[in-house]
N, C-alpha and C positions, 0 to 999 in steps of 0.2 A: 600537371600542375607542378611548378617548381617551388621549392621551399627555401626560404632565405635563412642563412645561419643566424642564430640568436646573438644578442650582444655579448661581447666578451666580458667575463667577470672582472670587476675592479680589483684594486689591491686587497689582498686577504689580511684580516687582522692577525697579529702574531699571537700564537698560543703556545702552551707547553708542548714540547716534542712528544712523540709517541713513546719514546723510551722513558721520559720522565713521568708521563701519565701511567705507564705500566708499573714503574717503580713505586709511585705513590699508591697505586692500587694494591700491589703486593704487600707493602708496609701496612696499609690500612687494614687489609684482611688479617694479617698476622696479629696486629694490635687488637683488633676487634675480637678475634678468636681467643686471645689471651684474656681480654677483659671479660668475656662471657664465661670462660673457665673460672676466673677468679670470683665472679659474681655467684656462680653456682656453689663454689666452696663456701663463700661467705654466707649465703642464704642457708646452706646446710648446717653451718656452725651455729646459726641462730637457734636451731632446734635442739641443741645439746642442753641438757638440764643444767641450770645455773645454781648449783649448791656447792658448798665448800668441800674440798677433798681433805680428809683428815686421816691420820695414821691410826691403826688399831691399838698401838701402844701409846698411852697418854703421855709417856715421858718424852716422846719424840714429837717435834713440831714440824708440820708439813709445809714445804715450800712450793707446792704445785700452783701454777697460775690459774687465775679465774678465767671464765669464758670471755669476759670483756677484754682481759689482757691478751688472750689468744687472738681475738678478732682484731685488736689494734696491731699486734705483731703481723698478722696475716695481711692487713691492709698496707703496712709499711713495706713488707717484703714483696707484695704484689706490685706496688708502685715502682720499686726498683726493677722488678722483672719486666714490667711493661715498657719502662724506659729502655732497658737492654733489648727487648724484642723490637722496639721501634728502630733503634740503630741498626740491629742485624737485618731487619726487614728492608730498610732503605738501601744498605750496602748490598745485600744479597739480591734484592729486586733489581737494582741497577745492573748488576752483573748478568743476572738471568735474562732481563729484558734485552740487554745488548746482544747476548748470544742468540736469543730467539729472533731478533730483528735483523741479524746480520744478513741472511739471505735476501731480505727486502732491500737492504742497502745495495747488494749486488745487482738486483733487478733495477733499482733506481739509476745506478751508474750505467747499466746497459741501455736504459731508456734515454738518458742524456747522450750517450754515444750514438744511438740511432737517430736522435734529433739533429745531430751534427753530421748526418749522412754516412756514418760508419756502420752500415747495415751488415757488414761481415762479422761483427762482434756477436759472440754467443755467451750466455751465462753458464750453461753446462753445469748446473747445480748438482752436486753429488749428495749421497746419503739416502736414508730410507724414504719411501714415498709418503709425503704429507701434503698439506695445503700449499706450502711454499715450493716444493718440487713440482707439483702440478702447475702452479702459476709460472714457474721458471720454464718448464717444458712448453707450455702454451705460448709464452712470450718468445722463446727461441723459434718455435714453429711460425709465429707471426713474422718474426724478423726474416726467416728464410723465404717465406712467401713474398714479403715486401722486396727482398733483394732480387728474387727471380723476376718479379713484376717490374721493378725499376730497371734491371738490366734489359729485359725484353722491350720496355718502352724506349730505352736508349737505342737499342738495335733498330727498332721500328722507325724511330725518328731519323736515324742516319740512313737507313735503307730508303725511306720515303723521300728524303731530300735527294738522294742519288737518283732514284727512279724519276722524280719530277724534273730534275736538272737535265737528264739525258735528252728528252725530246726538245727541250728549250735550246740546249747546246747544238743539237743537230739542225734545228731551224735557223739559228743564228749563223751557223757555218754555211748553209745553203744560201742564205740571203747575202752573206758577205761575198761568196763566190759569184753570185749573180750580179751584185753591184760592181764588182771588179771587172767583169767582162760581160756586159749586157748583150753585146752582139752575138756572142758565142753560146748563148743559152737556148736550150729546148724548153720554152716556157710552158708548154703543155705538160711535159714530164715533170718540170719543177713544181708546178701547181699541184699535180697529183701527189708528189712526194711530200709536199708541205701539208696537204690535206691528211695524208696517212699519219704523218708525225703528230699533227694536231689532234687527230682522233685518238691516237695512242695516249696522249697526255690527258684527254678528257676521260678516257676509260680508267686510267689510273686514279684520277681525282674522284670519280664516282665510286670506285671500289673502296678507296680510303674513307669516303664519307659513309658508305654503307657499313664498313667495319666500325667506325666511330659510333654510328647510331645503334648498332647491335650491342655495343658495350655499355650504353647508357640508358637506352629507352627499351622497356620491355615490349615485345610485339603483342598485337591483338590476336587472341587465339579463338578459333572456331573449330567445330568438327570438320575433319578433312580426311580424305582417303589418299594415301601415298600413291596408290595406283593411278588416280586421276592426275595428280600433279606430275608424276613421272611420265605419263602419256603425253601431257602437254610439252614437257621438256624434250621428249623424243621427237616430237613434231618440229621443235625449234632447231634441233641439230641434224635433222635428217638430210638436208641438202649438203651440209658440210661433211656428213658421214659418207655420202655418195661420192663427193669430190675427192676424198682421200683414199678410197679403195679398201676400206676396212669394213668387214661384215659386222653389222649391228643387229643383235637378237635380243628380244625382250619377252619375258614371261611375267605378266602383271596380274597378281592375285590380290584380292581385297586386303587392305592394310589400314583399317580405320584408326585414327589418332586425333589428337587435338593440337592444332597448330595454326600458323599463319600460311595460307596457301601461296602467297606471293613469295615469301622467303623460302618455303620448302621447294617451290618450283625453281627458284634461283639456285638453291643448293643442288638440286638434281641436274640442272643445266651445267653447273660448274663441274660436277662429278663426271658427266658425260664428256664435256670438253676436255677435261684432264685425261680421261681414259683414251679418247681419240687422238689427242695430241701426242701423248707419250706412249706410242705404240710402235709396232714393227713398221719398217719402211714400206713393206708390201705384204699382203696376205694376213694382215692383222685381224683380230676379232675383239668385239666388246659384247659382253653379256649382261643384261639388266634384269633383275628380279625384284619383285615386291611380294610381301605376304608376312605371315607370322614368323617371328624370330625363332629358329629351331634351337638356339643356344640358351635363350632365356625366355621363360614363360611370362605372359603378360606384356609382351612387347611385339611391335611390328618393325619391319626393317625394309630398307632399300639397299640392295647390294649391286655394286657395279664392278665387274671383273674384266680385265683386259690382258691381252698378250703384250709382250714388250721385253725390254732387257732384264737381265738378272738384277735383283735388288737385295741389299742387305738389311736386316732389321735395324741396324744403327742409322742407315740412310733414311729408311721409311719413317723413323721416329721424328725426323726433322721436317717432314713434308708439310706439316700444318704451320710452319713458321712463315710469316709474311715475306714475300719477295724471293722465296726459295723455289727455283724452277727445277725441272727435271735434270738439267745440266749444272745444278748448283746455282751460283749467282750470275751465270753467263746466260744471256738471252739466246734463243734459237736463231740460227741464221736463216732458216726457212720462214718467210712471213706467215705461211699458212699454219705453222706449228708454234708461232711465237705467242707468248702470254705475258702478263704482267706479274705473275708469281703470287697472286692473291686468291686464287680459286679455292684451294683447300683451306686457307686461313678463313675465308668467308664461310665455308661449309662448317668448319669447326665452331665458329661463332654462332651460326644458326643452330647447330646442334645443342650447344650450351644454352642458348636462349630458350630452347624447347625442352630442357632437362633430359636430353637424350645422351647417347653414347656413340662416338665415332671410332671405328676400329679399322686400322690399316694393316693388312696382312700380305707380305710378299709371297708370290707363287714360286715354289722351287724350280719350276720350269721356265720362269720368266714372266714378268707382269705383276699386277697388283690387284688385290681384292679390297674394295672399300665398302664398309658396311655402316649405314646410318640407322641406328635403332632408336625408336621412340616408344613412349608408353602407349599401350593399346587402349582404345575405347570401343564401346559397342558400336557396330555399324549402323549408320543411319540411312543407307540406301542399299539397293540391290547389289549383288556381287558383280565385280568387274571381271569379265572373262579374260583368259590369257590372250596376250597380243604379241605378235611377232613382227619385227621389222628387219629388213636386210638392206644394207647400204654401206657405203664407204665412210671413213672417219673424217672428222673435220678438225678445226682448230679449237683450242681450249682457252678458258679464261683463268 
């Protein structure tokens, strides 16, 4: 169910600024405290005995004030003191409120800068930790995540445009050549090439739609065993594995979790295609295992390891970026090993949708180990025994 955004608020009525409200609050507190102190003294003075003070020597006349005179003088002095406290409270409150609210002004300026697409701006508030520094750090972290997301979206849009334009440009070129020389064309070969190019465009579009759906629509989750979904994925790539000459071995142990069987199967297929495609030209191997995660308790995993070229951790860290292939942004020349560069990006999106963890570890001897770890749930069916498959590698997605 989609939710519609609520109506935008109309013009807000003008009120006193937060600084002025704090100033008045400080001044009111100071005056109230002074008035209470004066009231306490005044009430206390009311209980002083009201009899005249005389000297012990009758020849001397006493000039001591009476209680009423003392109370009158107290009220007069208290009034002047309250007026002075009001002025001091207003001036001091204004200065103190400005100093306290200064970090909030910096945060407001950063918010306006971010609203004008200046996402690289950071507040970087200094000083001891308090509510304002916590808010500043949280805002800087939000800006950093927004900047990364915005830059990734820009790269994705540019790469998607390039990838979708490529098959269209190829199709246009082939049609232009055929129109210029109809008699010299091998029409059967031309139709086959057009079909292959069109299929490639369809695959890219479907992968893009799948990525978009994963980012906005939560999947339906049911109890599932990674061993079962991986076994289905192995059957899907077995013929391609045999055609490429790479040995494919599987050890499938029970790995109960909660997830979407279709998405998990697609993730397993993508991992297998990726392992088969980016392998040795001859004599390559792919090993697939499922079962409890030995590195973290309470999790199950699907691990796919393959032989292949030496990889650096820096290069491996970028493999889940959309449209990044084994050779970077350049497509493979071999059609059997060519992909659209979205396989691991889809696996990463599926893993995130299942609250799992995707780990990519380069093998020092060459190749890559990809581990998809998900939360474990109690098994609902009998254990799946180990399964082994041997065959050659196929193309990846």
